[in-house]
C-alpha positions as CSV (number, residue, x, y, z in Angstrom):
1,G,1.7,-19.6,20.6
2,L,2.9,-23.2,21.0
3,Y,5.7,-22.8,18.5
4,L,7.1,-19.8,20.4
5,Q,6.9,-21.9,23.6
6,A,8.7,-24.8,21.9
7,E,11.4,-22.4,20.6
8,Q,12.0,-20.9,24.0
9,A,12.2,-24.3,25.6
10,A,14.8,-25.4,23.0
11,Q,16.8,-22.2,23.7
12,R,16.8,-23.0,27.4
13,G,18.0,-26.5,26.6
14,R,20.5,-25.2,24.1
15,N,19.2,-27.5,21.5
16,T,19.6,-25.7,18.2
17,T,18.0,-28.5,16.1
18,L,14.7,-28.3,18.1
19,E,14.9,-24.5,18.0
20,A,15.3,-24.5,14.3
21,D,12.3,-26.8,13.8
22,A,10.1,-24.7,16.1
23,L,11.2,-21.5,14.3
24,A,10.4,-23.1,10.9
25,W,6.9,-24.2,12.0
26,R,6.3,-20.7,13.5
27,A,7.3,-19.1,10.2
28,L,4.8,-21.3,8.4
29,A,2.0,-20.2,10.7
30,E,3.0,-16.6,10.3
31,T,2.9,-16.7,6.5
32,S,-0.5,-18.4,6.7
33,N,-1.6,-15.2,8.6
34,N,0.0,-13.0,5.9
35,Q,2.8,-12.0,8.3
36,H,5.3,-12.5,5.5
37,G,8.1,-10.3,6.8
38,Q,8.3,-11.9,10.2
39,A,7.9,-15.3,8.6
40,H,10.9,-14.7,6.4
41,T,13.0,-13.6,9.3
42,N,12.1,-16.7,11.3
43,A,12.4,-19.1,8.4
44,S,15.9,-17.7,7.5
45,R,17.0,-18.1,11.1
46,A,15.6,-21.6,11.2
47,V,17.8,-22.5,8.1
48,T,20.9,-21.0,9.7
49,L,20.4,-22.9,12.9
50,A,19.6,-26.1,11.1
51,Q,22.7,-25.9,9.1
52,A,24.7,-25.8,12.3
53,G,23.1,-29.1,13.4
54,T,23.3,-32.6,12.0
55,D,19.6,-33.4,11.3
56,K,19.2,-33.0,7.6
57,N,15.5,-33.7,7.8
58,V,15.1,-30.5,9.9
59,L,17.2,-28.5,7.5
60,A,15.1,-29.8,4.5
61,R,11.9,-28.8,6.3
62,A,13.3,-25.3,7.1
63,L,14.3,-24.9,3.4
64,D,10.9,-26.0,2.4
65,I,9.2,-23.4,4.6
66,L,11.6,-20.6,3.7
67,G,10.9,-21.3,0.0
68,T,7.1,-21.2,0.7
69,V,7.5,-17.8,2.4
70,Q,9.5,-16.5,-0.5
71,V,6.8,-17.6,-3.0
72,A,4.2,-15.8,-0.8
73,Q,6.5,-12.7,-1.0
74,R,6.7,-13.1,-4.8
75,D,10.5,-13.5,-4.5
76,L,10.6,-16.2,-7.2
77,A,14.4,-15.9,-7.8
78,G,15.0,-16.4,-4.0
79,A,12.5,-19.3,-3.9
80,A,14.1,-21.0,-6.8
81,D,17.5,-20.9,-5.1
82,T,16.0,-22.2,-1.9
83,F,14.2,-25.1,-3.6
84,N,17.4,-25.9,-5.5
85,R,19.1,-26.4,-2.2
86,E,16.1,-28.5,-0.9
87,V,16.2,-30.8,-4.0
88,A,20.0,-31.3,-3.6
89,L,19.6,-32.0,0.2
90,T,16.6,-34.4,-0.1
91,A,18.5,-36.5,-2.6
92,E,20.7,-37.5,0.4
93,L,17.7,-38.5,2.6
94,D,16.0,-41.8,2.9
95,D,12.6,-40.2,2.5
96,P,11.1,-40.4,-1.0
97,M,8.2,-38.0,-0.1
98,A,10.6,-35.3,0.9
99,I,12.1,-35.6,-2.5
100,Y,8.7,-35.6,-4.1
101,Y,7.7,-32.3,-2.4
102,A,11.1,-30.7,-3.2
103,Y,10.5,-31.3,-6.9
104,F,6.9,-30.3,-6.6
105,N,7.9,-27.0,-4.9
106,R,10.5,-26.2,-7.5
107,A,8.1,-27.0,-10.3
108,D,5.6,-24.5,-8.9
109,V,8.2,-21.7,-9.0
110,F,9.1,-22.6,-12.6
111,L,5.5,-22.5,-13.6
112,K,5.0,-19.1,-12.0
113,L,8.0,-17.9,-14.0
114,A,6.4,-19.3,-17.2
115,E,3.2,-17.4,-16.4
116,K,5.2,-14.1,-16.7
117,C,4.7,-14.4,-20.5
118,D,1.3,-12.9,-19.8
119,F,3.2,-9.6,-19.3
120,Q,6.3,-9.8,-21.5
121,Q,7.1,-10.2,-25.2
122,D,10.0,-12.6,-25.1
123,A,8.5,-16.1,-25.0
124,E,11.7,-18.2,-24.9
125,P,12.5,-17.8,-21.2
126,C,8.9,-18.7,-20.4
127,L,9.0,-21.8,-22.6
128,K,12.2,-22.9,-20.9
129,S,10.6,-22.4,-17.5
130,A,7.6,-24.5,-18.6
131,D,10.1,-27.2,-19.7
132,L,11.8,-27.2,-16.3
133,A,8.4,-27.3,-14.5
134,R,7.3,-30.3,-16.5
135,A,10.7,-32.1,-15.9
136,D,10.4,-31.7,-12.1
137,L,6.8,-32.8,-12.1
138,E,7.7,-35.9,-14.1
139,R,10.4,-36.7,-11.5
140,A,7.9,-36.2,-8.7
141,Q,5.3,-38.4,-10.5
142,A,7.8,-41.2,-10.9
143,I,8.4,-41.2,-7.2
144,V,4.7,-41.5,-6.2
145,R,4.0,-44.0,-9.0
146,K,6.8,-46.2,-7.7
147,L,5.3,-46.0,-4.2
148,G,1.8,-46.8,-5.6
149,Y,0.2,-43.6,-4.5
150,A,-2.5,-43.4,-7.2
151,G,-4.1,-40.2,-5.9
152,L,-0.9,-38.2,-6.0
153,D,0.0,-39.8,-9.3
154,R,-3.3,-38.5,-10.9
155,S,-3.0,-35.0,-9.3
156,T,0.6,-34.7,-10.5
157,Q,-0.5,-35.7,-14.0
158,D,-3.2,-33.0,-13.9
159,L,-0.5,-30.5,-13.1
160,I,1.6,-31.7,-16.0
161,G,-1.5,-31.1,-18.2
162,G,-1.7,-27.6,-16.8
163,V,1.9,-26.9,-17.8
164,E,1.2,-28.1,-21.3
165,R,-1.8,-25.8,-21.5
166,R,0.4,-22.9,-20.4
167,R,2.9,-23.8,-23.0
168,G,0.2,-23.8,-25.7
169,L,-0.9,-20.3,-24.5
170,I,2.6,-19.0,-24.7
171,R,3.1,-20.3,-28.2
172,M,-0.2,-18.9,-29.3
173,R,0.7,-15.5,-28.0
174,Q,4.2,-15.8,-29.6
175,S,2.6,-16.6,-33.0
176,S,0.2,-13.7,-32.6
177,N,3.0,-11.3,-31.8
178,N,5.0,-12.5,-34.8
179,A,2.0,-12.1,-37.1
180,L,1.5,-8.5,-35.9
181,A,5.2,-7.7,-36.3
182,S,5.1,-8.9,-39.9
183,I,2.2,-6.6,-41.0
184,K,3.6,-3.9,-43.2
185,A,1.3,-1.2,-41.8
186,F,3.0,-1.5,-38.4
187,H,6.4,-0.8,-40.0
188,P,5.9,2.0,-42.5
189,T,8.8,2.8,-44.8
190,R,7.2,5.7,-46.8
191,A,4.3,8.1,-46.3
192,S,1.8,5.9,-48.3
193,D,2.2,3.1,-45.8
194,V,0.7,5.2,-43.0
195,L,-3.1,4.6,-42.8
196,V,-4.2,8.2,-42.0
197,T,-5.4,11.2,-44.1
198,E,-4.6,14.9,-43.8
199,K,-7.9,15.6,-42.1
200,F,-9.4,13.8,-39.1
201,V,-13.0,14.3,-40.3
202,A,-14.5,15.1,-43.7
203,S,-15.4,18.7,-44.4
204,G,-19.1,19.4,-43.8
205,S,-19.4,16.7,-41.2
206,S,-21.4,17.1,-38.0
207,S,-18.1,17.9,-36.2
208,D,-17.5,20.9,-38.5
209,A,-21.1,22.1,-37.8
210,L,-20.5,21.9,-34.1
211,T,-17.3,23.9,-34.5
212,D,-19.0,26.6,-36.6
213,G,-21.8,26.8,-34.1
214,A,-19.3,27.4,-31.3
215,R,-17.6,30.2,-33.2
216,R,-20.9,32.0,-33.6
């Protein structure tokens, strides 16, 4: 496609910065088409090439796209590391929206980590992830609020509300688990604590009749 042509032209001109940028955009197109393996290969190469250049904007974009690919691959640990690098790099750039999206991207990873409490018992790591997600969204919101971008301000506030709803669900599940753990019947210490009898069904029940009929 066009990105491949741009990449090849940059290679012929020995311009690693343009090659990195073309590779990054190509990776984004590939992950949009669910070609996540190839997208990861190209995005990683784009980051490597951009690091060798001097254009930090291109490197920030390559990191942004690599992190997006890693999220699509459900590699949240890898995406968190990539977006940490993006946040640190964009702090050096004179582009507030690049900083906004870096915080936004990292918040999305933290929120996905918080959602893991749907499948695990320990709530504390998930609550911490929710705190980190909210902190990044508040930083992002401060940027667009200062720029006067009311639409992005409102949408970011909606996301903060979503984080708080997630926190509420985590705490509700934690309270429910604690309540169940405290019920004596679930932690028997003597035979009388076990809520079963010696027989599964009473003598003379329809089950016994069926058994007797089968024996005949």
